[in-house]
Structures are given as structure tokens and as C-alpha cells.
DRENROVO-434257 format. One record per residue: residue number from 1; z, y, x of N, C-alpha, C in turn. Coordinates in steps of 0.1 Angstrom, whole numbers, plus 5000, padded with zeros to 4 digits. Layout:
R   finu    nzz    nyy    nxx   cazz   cayy   caxx    czz    cyy    cxx
R    NUM      Z      Y      X      Z      Y      X      Z      Y      X
...
REM end
This chain:
R   finu    nzz    nyy    nxx   cazz   cayy   caxx    czz    cyy    cxx
R      1   6500   8186   2569   6502   8177   2580   6516   8170   2578
R      2   6516   8157   2578   6529   8149   2576   6535   8146   2590
R      3   6548   8148   2590   6556   8145   2602   6563   8132   2599
R      4   6561   8122   2607   6567   8109   2605   6570   8101   2618
R      5   6578   8091   2617   6581   8083   2629   6579   8068   2624
R      6   6573   8060   2633   6569   8047   2629   6575   8037   2639
R      7   6580   8026   2634   6584   8014   2642   6573   8005   2642
R      8   6566   8003   2653   6554   7995   2653   6557   7980   2653
R      9   6570   7976   2655   6574   7962   2654   6576   7958   2640
R     10   6584   7966   2633   6587   7963   2619   6578   7969   2609
R     11   6569   7978   2613   6559   7984   2604   6566   7993   2594
R     12   6577   7999   2598   6584   8008   2589   6581   8023   2593
R     13   6581   8032   2583   6578   8045   2585   6590   8054   2580
R     14   6593   8064   2588   6605   8073   2585   6601   8088   2586
R     15   6607   8095   2577   6604   8110   2576   6612   8118   2585
R     16   6624   8112   2590   6633   8119   2599   6636   8111   2611
R     17   6638   8117   2622   6642   8111   2634   6655   8104   2633
R     18   6664   8109   2625   6677   8103   2623   6676   8090   2617
R     19   6667   8089   2607   6665   8076   2600   6659   8065   2609
R     20   6650   8070   2618   6643   8061   2628   6654   8055   2638
R     21   6662   8064   2643   6673   8059   2652   6682   8050   2645
R     22   6685   8052   2632   6694   8044   2625   6688   8030   2623
R     23   6674   8030   2621   6667   8017   2620   6668   8009   2632
R     24   6666   8015   2644   6665   8006   2656   6679   8001   2660
R     25   6690   8006   2653   6703   8001   2655   6706   7989   2645
R     26   6697   7988   2636   6700   7979   2625   6697   7964   2628
R     27   6703   7955   2620   6701   7941   2622   6687   7936   2620
R     28   6680   7943   2610   6666   7940   2607   6657   7941   2620
R     29   6659   7953   2626   6651   7956   2638   6655   7946   2650
R     30   6668   7943   2651   6672   7934   2662   6666   7920   2660
R     31   6666   7915   2647   6661   7902   2644   6646   7902   2647
R     32   6639   7913   2644   6624   7913   2646   6621   7912   2661
R     33   6630   7919   2669   6628   7918   2684   6630   7904   2689
R     34   6640   7897   2683   6642   7883   2687   6631   7874   2683
R     35   6625   7876   2671   6614   7868   2666   6601   7870   2675
R     36   6599   7882   2679   6587   7886   2687   6588   7882   2702
R     37   6601   7884   2707   6603   7881   2721   6615   7872   2723
R     38   6613   7859   2719   6624   7850   2719   6630   7847   2733
R     39   6623   7849   2743   6628   7846   2757   6635   7858   2764
R     40   6635   7870   2757   6641   7882   2763   6654   7884   2757
R     41   6662   7892   2765   6676   7896   2761   6676   7911   2759
R     42   6681   7915   2748   6681   7930   2744   6696   7934   2743
R     43   6699   7946   2749   6712   7952   2749   6710   7967   2747
R     44   6719   7972   2738   6719   7987   2736   6705   7992   2733
R     45   6699   7987   2723   6685   7990   2720   6682   8005   2719
R     46   6691   8012   2713   6688   8026   2710   6697   8035   2719
R     47   6703   8030   2729   6712   8037   2738   6705   8049   2744
R     48   6693   8047   2749   6686   8058   2757   6675   8065   2750
R     49   6674   8065   2736   6663   8072   2729   6664   8087   2733
R     50   6654   8092   2739   6654   8106   2743   6652   8116   2732
R     51   6654   8129   2736   6652   8140   2726   6637   8141   2725
R     52   6632   8141   2713   6617   8142   2710   6613   8155   2705
R     53   6604   8162   2711   6599   8175   2707   6588   8173   2697
R     54   6589   8180   2686   6578   8179   2676   6577   8192   2669
R     55   6565   8195   2663   6563   8208   2656   6566   8206   2642
R     56   6572   8217   2636   6575   8217   2621   6562   8219   2614
R     57   6558   8209   2605   6545   8210   2598   6544   8223   2590
R     58   6555   8228   2585   6555   8240   2576   6553   8252   2584
R     59   6554   8252   2597   6552   8264   2606   6540   8263   2614
R     60   6531   8254   2611   6519   8252   2620   6510   8264   2619
R     61   6510   8272   2608   6502   8284   2607   6507   8295   2616
R     62   6519   8294   2621   6525   8305   2629   6520   8304   2644
R     63   6514   8293   2647   6509   8291   2661   6496   8299   2663
R     64   6495   8307   2674   6483   8315   2677   6471   8306   2681
R     65   6474   8295   2687   6464   8286   2692   6467   8272   2688
R     66   6457   8263   2686   6460   8250   2681   6466   8241   2692
R     67   6473   8231   2688   6478   8220   2696   6469   8208   2694
R     68   6462   8205   2705   6452   8194   2703   6455   8182   2713
R     69   6450   8171   2709   6452   8159   2718   6465   8152   2717
R     70   6472   8154   2706   6485   8147   2705   6484   8132   2704
R     71   6473   8127   2699   6471   8113   2698   6469   8106   2711
R     72   6467   8114   2722   6465   8109   2735   6478   8112   2744
R     73   6489   8114   2737   6501   8117   2744   6511   8106   2742
R     74   6517   8101   2753   6527   8091   2752   6541   8096   2758
R     75   6551   8092   2751   6565   8095   2755   6570   8083   2762
R     76   6573   8085   2775   6578   8074   2783   6593   8076   2787
R     77   6602   8066   2785   6616   8069   2788   6622   8056   2793
R     78   6633   8057   2800   6641   8046   2805   6655   8047   2800
R     79   6659   8037   2791   6673   8037   2786   6683   8036   2796
R     80   6680   8029   2807   6690   8028   2818   6693   8041   2825
R     81   6683   8048   2829   6685   8060   2837   6685   8072   2828
R     82   6682   8071   2815   6682   8082   2805   6673   8093   2809
R     83   6662   8089   2816   6651   8099   2819   6639   8097   2811
R     84   6632   8108   2809   6620   8107   2800   6609   8117   2805
R     85   6597   8114   2802   6586   8124   2804   6574   8121   2795
R     86   6566   8130   2793   6554   8129   2785   6542   8126   2794
R     87   6533   8117   2790   6521   8114   2797   6509   8118   2789
R     88   6501   8127   2794   6489   8132   2787   6477   8124   2793
R     89   6471   8115   2784   6461   8107   2789   6447   8114   2790
R     90   6446   8126   2784   6435   8134   2786   6434   8140   2800
R     91   6445   8145   2805   6446   8152   2818   6450   8142   2829
R     92   6456   8131   2825   6461   8122   2835   6474   8128   2842
R     93   6481   8136   2835   6493   8142   2841   6505   8139   2832
R     94   6517   8140   2839   6530   8139   2832   6537   8152   2832
R     95   6545   8154   2821   6552   8166   2820   6567   8163   2815
R     96   6576   8171   2820   6590   8169   2815   6590   8175   2801
R     97   6600   8170   2793   6601   8175   2779   6601   8191   2778
R     98   6608   8197   2788   6609   8211   2788   6596   8218   2791
R     99   6586   8211   2797   6573   8217   2801   6561   8212   2792
R    100   6563   8203   2783   6552   8197   2776   6544   8207   2768
R    101   6551   8217   2761   6544   8227   2753   6536   8236   2762
R    102   6541   8239   2774   6533   8248   2783   6520   8241   2787
R    103   6521   8228   2789   6510   8220   2793   6499   8220   2782
R    104   6504   8218   2769   6494   8218   2758   6487   8231   2755
R    105   6493   8242   2759   6487   8255   2757   6479   8260   2770
R    106   6479   8251   2780   6472   8255   2793   6457   8254   2792
R    107   6450   8262   2800   6436   8262   2801   6431   8249   2805
R    108   6438   8242   2815   6433   8229   2820   6433   8219   2809
R    109   6443   8219   2800   6444   8209   2789   6433   8212   2779
R    110   6431   8224   2776   6420   8228   2766   6406   8224   2771
R    111   6404   8227   2784   6391   8223   2790   6389   8208   2791
R    112   6400   8201   2795   6399   8186   2795   6397   8180   2781
R    113   6403   8187   2771   6401   8182   2758   6387   8183   2753
R    114   6380   8194   2756   6366   8196   2753   6358   8187   2761
R    115   6362   8184   2774   6355   8175   2782   6354   8161   2776
R    116   6365   8157   2769   6366   8144   2763   6359   8144   2749
R    117   6361   8154   2741   6357   8155   2728   6342   8157   2726
R    118   6337   8167   2734   6323   8171   2733   6318   8175   2747
R    119   6314   8165   2756   6310   8169   2769   6298   8178   2770
R    120   6289   8178   2760   6278   8187   2760   6282   8201   2758
R    121   6294   8204   2753   6299   8217   2751   6304   8224   2764
R    122   6305   8215   2774   6310   8221   2787   6299   8229   2793
R    123   6303   8241   2798   6293   8250   2804   6289   8246   2818
R    124   6276   8248   2821   6271   8244   2834   6276   8254   2844
R    125   6281   8248   2856   6286   8256   2867   6298   8265   2862
R    126   6307   8259   2854   6318   8267   2849   6328   8271   2860
R    127   6334   8283   2858   6344   8288   2868   6356   8291   2859
R    128   6368   8286   2863   6380   8289   2855   6382   8304   2856
R    129   6385   8310   2845   6389   8324   2844   6397   8327   2832
R    130   6405   8338   2833   6413   8342   2821   6405   8345   2809
R    131   6393   8352   2811   6385   8356   2800   6379   8343   2793
R    132   6376   8333   2801   6371   8321   2795   6382   8314   2787
R    133   6394   8315   2791   6405   8308   2785   6408   8315   2771
R    134   6407   8328   2771   6411   8335   2759   6401   8336   2748
R    135   6388   8334   2752   6377   8335   2742   6370   8322   2739
R    136   6360   8320   2747   6351   8308   2745   6358   8295   2744
R    137   6368   8292   2753   6374   8279   2754   6382   8277   2742
R    138   6391   8286   2738   6400   8284   2727   6392   8284   2713
R    139   6382   8292   2712   6374   8291   2700   6367   8278   2699
R    140   6363   8272   2710   6356   8259   2710   6366   8248   2706
R    141   6378   8250   2711   6389   8240   2708   6392   8240   2693
R    142   6392   8251   2686   6394   8252   2672   6383   8245   2664
R    143   6371   8246   2669   6360   8239   2663   6361   8224   2664
R    144   6367   8219   2675   6367   8205   2678   6380   8198   2672
R    145   6390   8207   2668   6403   8202   2665   6404   8192   2653
R    146   6394   8193   2644   6394   8185   2633   6387   8172   2635
R    147   6381   8169   2647   6374   8157   2649   6383   8145   2652
R    148   6378   8134   2651   6386   8121   2654   6387   8119   2669
R    149   6398   8124   2675   6398   8123   2690   6398   8109   2695
R    150   6405   8100   2689   6406   8086   2694   6393   8080   2694
R    151   6385   8081   2684   6372   8075   2683   6362   8081   2694
R    152   6363   8094   2695   6354   8100   2705   6358   8097   2720
R    153   6371   8096   2722   6376   8093   2736   6373   8079   2739
R    154   6374   8069   2730   6371   8055   2733   6356   8054   2736
R    155   6347   8062   2729   6333   8061   2732   6330   8066   2746
R    156   6338   8075   2751   6334   8081   2764   6338   8072   2776
R    157   6348   8063   2774   6353   8055   2785   6343   8046   2792
R    158   6335   8038   2784   6326   8029   2791   6316   8036   2801
R    159   6310   8047   2797   6300   8053   2806   6299   8068   2803
R    160   6309   8076   2808   6310   8090   2804   6298   8098   2808
R    161   6291   8095   2819   6280   8104   2823   6268   8102   2815
R    162   6267   8091   2806   6256   8089   2797   6255   8101   2787
R    163   6266   8108   2785   6266   8119   2775   6259   8131   2781
R    164   6256   8131   2794   6249   8142   2801   6235   8139   2805
R    165   6230   8128   2800   6217   8123   2805   6206   8133   2803
R    166   6207   8142   2793   6196   8152   2791   6199   8165   2797
R    167   6211   8166   2804   6214   8179   2810   6208   8180   2824
R    168   6207   8193   2829   6203   8195   2843   6215   8193   2852
R    169   6215   8182   2860   6226   8179   2869   6222   8180   2883
R    170   6231   8183   2892   6228   8183   2906   6238   8175   2914
R    171   6234   8169   2925   6243   8162   2933   6246   8148   2928
R    172   6239   8142   2919   6242   8129   2914   6241   8118   2924
R    173   6232   8120   2934   6231   8110   2945   6243   8109   2954
R    174   6253   8119   2952   6265   8119   2960   6277   8112   2953
R    175   6274   8108   2940   6285   8101   2932   6284   8086   2934
R    176   6296   8080   2936   6297   8066   2937   6306   8061   2925
R    177   6300   8053   2917   6308   8048   2905   6313   8034   2908
R    178   6326   8032   2909   6332   8020   2912   6336   8013   2899
R    179   6331   8001   2896   6333   7994   2884   6340   7981   2887
R    180   6351   7978   2879   6358   7965   2881   6351   7954   2873
R    181   6346   7944   2879   6339   7933   2872   6348   7926   2861
R    182   6342   7925   2849   6350   7919   2838   6359   7929   2831
R    183   6359   7941   2836   6367   7952   2829   6360   7965   2831
R    184   6349   7967   2823   6341   7979   2824   6348   7992   2822
R    185   6359   7991   2814   6367   8003   2812   6374   8008   2825
R    186   6375   7999   2834   6382   8003   2847   6371   8009   2856
R    187   6371   8022   2857   6361   8029   2866   6368   8040   2873
R    188   6363   8043   2885   6367   8054   2893   6355   8059   2901
R    189   6355   8072   2904   6344   8078   2910   6348   8084   2924
R    190   6338   8084   2933   6339   8092   2945   6328   8102   2946
R    191   6331   8114   2950   6321   8124   2952   6320   8126   2967
R    192   6310   8121   2973   6309   8122   2988   6304   8136   2992
R    193   6300   8144   2982   6296   8158   2985   6308   8167   2986
R    194   6318   8165   2977   6330   8174   2977   6342   8167   2984
R    195   6340   8154   2988   6351   8147   2994   6363   8145   2985
R    196   6360   8140   2973   6370   8138   2963   6369   8125   2956
R    197   6381   8120   2951   6380   8108   2942   6383   8115   2928
R    198   6375   8110   2918   6376   8116   2905   6378   8104   2894
R    199   6387   8106   2885   6389   8096   2875   6378   8097   2865
R    200   6376   8086   2857   6365   8085   2847   6366   8096   2837
R    201   6379   8100   2833   6381   8110   2823   6378   8124   2828
R    202   6376   8126   2841   6374   8139   2847   6360   8141   2853
R    203   6352   8130   2853   6339   8131   2861   6329   8141   2855
R    204   6329   8142   2842   6319   8151   2836   6323   8165   2839
R    205   6336   8168   2838   6340   8182   2842   6337   8185   2856
R    206   6339   8175   2865   6336   8178   2879   6321   8180   2882
R    207   6313   8172   2876   6298   8173   2879   6293   8187   2874
R    208   6299   8192   2863   6294   8205   2858   6301   8217   2864
R    209   6310   8215   2873   6318   8226   2878   6310   8233   2889
R    210   6313   8246   2891   6307   8254   2901   6311   8249   2915
R    211   6323   8244   2917   6327   8238   2930   6317   8227   2934
R    212   6313   8218   2925   6304   8207   2929   6290   8213   2931
R    213   6285   8221   2922   6272   8227   2923   6270   8236   2936
R    214   6281   8243   2939   6280   8252   2951   6278   8244   2963
R    215   6286   8233   2965   6284   8225   2977   6271   8217   2977
R    216   6265   8215   2966   6252   8209   2966   6242   8218   2972
R    217   6242   8231   2968   6232   8240   2973   6236   8244   2988
R    218   6248   8243   2991   6253   8246   3005   6247   8236   3015
R    219   6246   8223   3011   6241   8213   3021   6226   8211   3019
R    220   6220   8213   3007   6206   8210   3005   6197   8222   3007
R    221   6203   8234   3003   6195   8246   3005   6205   8257   3009
R    222   6209   8256   3022   6220   8264   3027   6219   8279   3025
R    223   6207   8285   3025   6206   8300   3024   6205   8305   3010
R    224   6206   8296   3000   6204   8300   2986   6216   8309   2981
R    225   6228   8304   2984   6240   8311   2979   6248   8318   2990
R    226   6256   8328   2985   6265   8335   2995   6278   8327   2996
R    227   6287   8333   3003   6300   8326   3004   6307   8324   2990
R    228   6314   8314   2989   6320   8310   2976   6328   8321   2970
R    229   6335   8329   2978   6344   8339   2972   6337   8350   2965
R    230   6323   8351   2967   6316   8361   2960   6313   8358   2946
R    231   6316   8346   2941   6314   8342   2928   6327   8339   2921
R    232   6332   8348   2913   6344   8346   2906   6344   8348   2891
R    233   6333   8354   2886   6332   8357   2872   6322   8349   2865
R    234   6326   8341   2854   6316   8333   2847   6312   8340   2834
R    235   6299   8341   2832   6293   8347   2820   6280   8340   2817
R    236   6273   8343   2806   6261   8336   2803   6250   8339   2813
R    237   6249   8351   2819   6239   8354   2829   6241   8345   2841
R    238   6253   8343   2845   6256   8335   2857   6252   8321   2854
R    239   6255   8316   2842   6251   8302   2839   6236   8300   2839
R    240   6229   8310   2833   6214   8309   2833   6208   8309   2847
R    241   6214   8317   2856   6209   8318   2870   6211   8305   2877
R    242   6223   8299   2875   6226   8286   2881   6217   8275   2876
R    243   6214   8276   2863   6205   8266   2857   6191   8267   2863
R    244   6187   8279   2865   6173   8282   2870   6172   8276   2884
R    245   6183   8278   2892   6183   8272   2906   6183   8257   2905
R    246   6191   8251   2896   6191   8236   2894   6177   8231   2891
R    247   6170   8238   2882   6157   8233   2878   6147   8234   2890
R    248   6149   8244   2898   6140   8245   2911   6143   8233   2920
R    249   6156   8230   2921   6160   8219   2930   6154   8206   2925
R    250   6155   8204   2912   6150   8192   2906   6135   8190   2908
R    251   6127   8201   2907   6113   8200   2910   6110   8196   2924
R    252   6119   8200   2933   6117   8196   2947   6121   8182   2950
R    253   6133   8178   2945   6139   8165   2949   6138   8155   2938
R    254   6134   8159   2926   6133   8150   2915   6147   8146   2910
R    255   6148   8138   2899   6161   8134   2894   6167   8123   2902
R    256   6179   8124   2905   6186   8114   2913   6197   8107   2905
R    257   6200   8095   2908   6210   8087   2900   6222   8084   2910
R    258   6233   8081   2904   6245   8078   2912   6244   8064   2917
R    259   6252   8061   2927   6253   8047   2932   6264   8040   2925
R    260   6261   8028   2920   6271   8020   2913   6276   8008   2922
R    261   6289   8007   2923   6295   7996   2932   6303   7987   2923
R    262   6299   7974   2922   6307   7965   2914   6317   7958   2923
R    263   6330   7958   2918   6341   7952   2926   6348   7941   2918
R    264   6351   7931   2925   6360   7920   2919   6374   7926   2917
R    265   6381   7921   2907   6394   7927   2904   6403   7929   2916
R    266   6403   7919   2925   6412   7920   2937   6407   7931   2946
R    267   6394   7933   2947   6388   7943   2955   6391   7957   2949
R    268   6389   7958   2936   6391   7971   2929   6406   7975   2932
R    269   6415   7965   2931   6429   7969   2932   6432   7973   2947
R    270   6424   7968   2956   6427   7971   2970   6423   7985   2975
R    271   6415   7991   2966   6410   8005   2970   6420   8015   2966
R    272   6424   8023   2975   6434   8034   2973   6426   8047   2968
R    273   6425   8048   2955   6417   8059   2949   6424   8072   2950
R    274   6437   8072   2955   6444   8085   2956   6439   8092   2969
R    275   6433   8085   2978   6429   8091   2991   6413   8089   2992
R    276   6406   8100   2993   6391   8099   2994   6387   8091   3007
R    277   6393   8095   3018   6390   8089   3031   6392   8074   3031
R    278   6404   8070   3026   6407   8056   3026   6398   8048   3016
R    279   6396   8054   3004   6387   8048   2994   6373   8046   3000
R    280   6367   8056   3006   6354   8055   3011   6353   8044   3022
R    281   6363   8044   3031   6363   8035   3042   6364   8020   3037
R    282   6372   8018   3027   6374   8005   3021   6361   8000   3014
R    283   6355   8009   3006   6343   8006   2999   6331   8003   3008
R    284   6330   8010   3019   6319   8008   3028   6321   7995   3036
R    285   6334   7992   3038   6337   7979   3045   6334   7967   3036
R    286   6337   7968   3023   6335   7958   3014   6320   7956   3012
R    287   6312   7967   3010   6298   7966   3008   6289   7965   3020
R    288   6295   7967   3032   6288   7966   3044   6276   7976   3045
R    289   6278   7988   3040   6268   7998   3041   6274   8012   3039
R    290   6266   8022   3042   6270   8036   3040   6268   8040   3026
R    291   6277   8047   3020   6276   8052   3006   6272   8067   3006
R    292   6270   8073   3018   6266   8087   3018   6251   8088   3019
R    293   6245   8096   3011   6231   8098   3012   6227   8106   3024
R    294   6215   8104   3029   6209   8112   3040   6206   8126   3035
R    295   6210   8136   3042   6207   8150   3038   6197   8157   3047
R    296   6187   8162   3041   6177   8170   3048   6177   8184   3043
R    297   6184   8194   3049   6185   8207   3044   6171   8213   3041
R    298   6169   8220   3030   6156   8226   3026   6157   8241   3027
R    299   6146   8247   3023   6145   8262   3023   6153   8268   3012
R    300   6155   8281   3014   6162   8290   3004   6154   8290   2991
R    301   6161   8287   2980   6154   8288   2967   6152   8302   2963
R    302   6141   8305   2956   6137   8319   2953   6140   8323   2938
R    303   6132   8334   2934   6134   8340   2921   6128   8332   2910
R    304   6132   8335   2898   6126   8330   2886   6122   8343   2878
R    305   6109   8343   2874   6104   8355   2867   6113   8360   2856
R    306   6115   8373   2857   6123   8380   2847   6138   8379   2849
R    307   6143   8372   2860   6157   8371   2862   6161   8376   2876
R    308   6172   8381   2878   6178   8384   2891   6186   8372   2896
R    309   6180   8365   2906   6187   8353   2910   6197   8356   2920
R    310   6206   8346   2922   6217   8347   2932   6211   8348   2946
R    311   6199   8343   2948   6193   8344   2961   6189   8358   2965
R    312   6189   8367   2955   6185   8381   2957   6197   8389   2963
R    313   6209   8383   2963   6221   8389   2969   6221   8386   2984
R    314   6216   8396   2991   6214   8394   3006   6226   8396   3014
R    315   6236   8402   3009   6248   8405   3018   6260   8407   3009
R    316   6271   8401   3013   6284   8403   3006   6295   8405   3017
R    317   6300   8417   3017   6310   8421   3027   6324   8422   3020
R    318   6334   8417   3026   6347   8418   3020   6356   8427   3028
R    319   6362   8437   3022   6371   8447   3029   6385   8444   3024
R    320   6394   8442   3033   6408   8439   3030   6416   8452   3032
R    321   6425   8455   3022   6434   8466   3023   6447   8462   3016
R    322   6457   8470   3019   6470   8467   3013   6476   8479   3006
R    323   6482   8476   2994   6487   8487   2986   6502   8484   2984
R    324   6511   8494   2986   6525   8492   2985   6530   8497   2971
R    325   6535   8488   2963   6541   8492   2950   6556   8490   2951
R    326   6564   8501   2953   6578   8499   2955   6581   8492   2968
R    327   6588   8480   2966   6591   8472   2978   6581   8461   2980
R    328   6571   8460   2971   6561   8449   2972   6548   8454   2978
R    329   6543   8447   2988   6530   8450   2994   6520   8440   2989
R    330   6509   8445   2983   6499   8437   2977   6486   8438   2984
R    331   6480   8426   2987   6467   8426   2994   6456   8428   2984
R    332   6446   8437   2987   6435   8440   2978   6422   8437   2985
R    333   6413   8429   2979   6400   8426   2984   6389   8433   2977
R    334   6380   8440   2984   6369   8448   2978   6356   8441   2983
R    335   6348   8437   2973   6335   8431   2977   6324   8441   2976
R    336   6315   8442   2986   6304   8451   2987   6291   8442   2987
R    337   6283   8442   2977   6271   8434   2976   6259   8442   2976
R    338   6249   8439   2985   6237   8446   2985   6227   8438   2977
R    339   6220   8444   2968   6210   8437   2959   6197   8443   2961
R    340   6187   8434   2963   6173   8438   2964   6165   8434   2952
R    341   6159   8444   2945   6151   8441   2933   6137   8446   2935
REM end
């Protein structure tokens, strides 16, 4: 792996950061700036170049887990204020230089990376857990690490949910896809089921999450699942049970599609996607109609032959107790589940 720094204006490449900084002080670089931006004034071009964190290529084998998604990372800095931060386009989050490595080794970053690289590898009804982070997730990241991230990410932007067209999905009728006319890459989503706004880069992860699927069964088949806190461990058996429930629901309701709302650039800009309530109100005002589907709660979904379904769990009691360790008092929750077979 080669470590290098490039000046995209002069098309020069440097093996050391010192040489790169020396270049941007040079007369050649200054003249290129003047040629490209004749109406602008430039002062102290390299005054605020921040400290850049990078991995030594010779020590990459010392890392226990891969660093992935670097091609989707931008370093943003202000020469005037001498402040800088890293922007991860995969997660849509910014990190200070002191925290960027912690972000890259986080479970959220790994799962978001898989979400972008290979959406079909995302588990149905996934639940974040330490076990998932240490085994399946990081093993999957290693498999994907050699792929061309930029090419895959670009393909996902126009219509990310197309990658899941053959998957068993629930609650699609609760999704509102907002598209800016003339700029198809500008998309944002509302989930009227969960009461959330979701970016295009996160919609696949949301639709496959247990949070989304749980609320679907909660409103459409209220007696099917227990309280949410009863489900905290993700494993293959849990996934197969949730898939079986999804298939039952599909037989009853059929396949549903999302609602697509086309917005003129000015309209798209007027929607505050940071607030679900404000975004929904604005969209319904623009389109003069309700974007929420009518819900008719159905009966409890039942068993699938040969499997113990979640609907067989008839009771889940939670007992609270406290344990004192030294000067620290810890709350302990014990779950009692009655199972009928």
C-alpha cells in the first residue's frame, strides 16, 4: 500500500507530507491558483494546513481489524480559525482528529460500510450487539475490504432500495421518498412508521433493522410480538423467525411499495429534513394530501411448522433488583419468559 499526498490543482504527487506542504508554499502552486481562479485573492496559502493522521503502510499488518472506507473520508479545515475535522460520507458524521480512529473501528462505521458496499449482506431484523460486532460484522468487512468502494457507493446513490427488491421487506408503505427534480442523487426519506427522517445512505440499514420491523408488527399485528425489551440477542434462529413472520404478513397484505414525492429544487430546499414533524407537515402542505397510510390492525400471526415462533412467547416479566459493588450500585434486570410448545 502506497502512502502519498496529491495536489489536485498542479497534479503533483508527494511521498511525504513535508514535501506537500513545501509545494503549496511554492511559486509554481501560487501561479496555478492565479491561473485557475483569476478573480480571487489568496493569502497565506499553507498557513492553516492541519495535522493529518495517516497509517504507516509498513505497519498495516499490525492492525487487528481493517480500516475501511478511507476513500469516503474528507478532511475539512479552516486556515483562518485553524480548526479541522474529518467528515465520513458513509456515516454522515464528523469526527475530530483525535477521535477519527475510534470512529473507523466502531461497529456503526463497519455496519454502515457493509450497508453501502453490499446491502444484501445486511441481516434481516438486525439488532446491534457486541457479539455481532466481534464476529460476523468484522469478518464480513474483511471480505468486502478489497472491493472498489467508490464504484459501489456511486451505484447505490440513485436508488438504494433497488438493491433489496428480492428481499422480504416490511413496512414499505410507510416510507416516503423525496426526490429533487433534475437532481436524482438528491434524495431523502421519511419513515412514517418510526417517525424518522432517514438519509439515502442509511435507508437500507433502517428498513432491515429490528426497530423498523418491530413497529410494523406492533401496529399491523399488535399481539404478535412482546415488548421490545424482550428481544436483545441477535442470532440465526432469531433472523429465521422474523423472516417467517414477514412472509406471513406478506401473504396477508401483499407486497407494498413506498410513496415517491417529486419536489422542485426550491421545494426540496424548503423541507427541514432534520425534523420529522416539520418535514412531514411541509410535504403534506406541498402535496395537499396525507402521506400516512391507513392502518387496520390484524390478528396475531401464528406458528410456522418446525419452528418456535416469537408469537409462542406468551408472557415476559421483568424483575428489577440492585446489586452493590463497593460504592457503586448497579441495576439488574431479570427476564422471565413463559414458552408454550
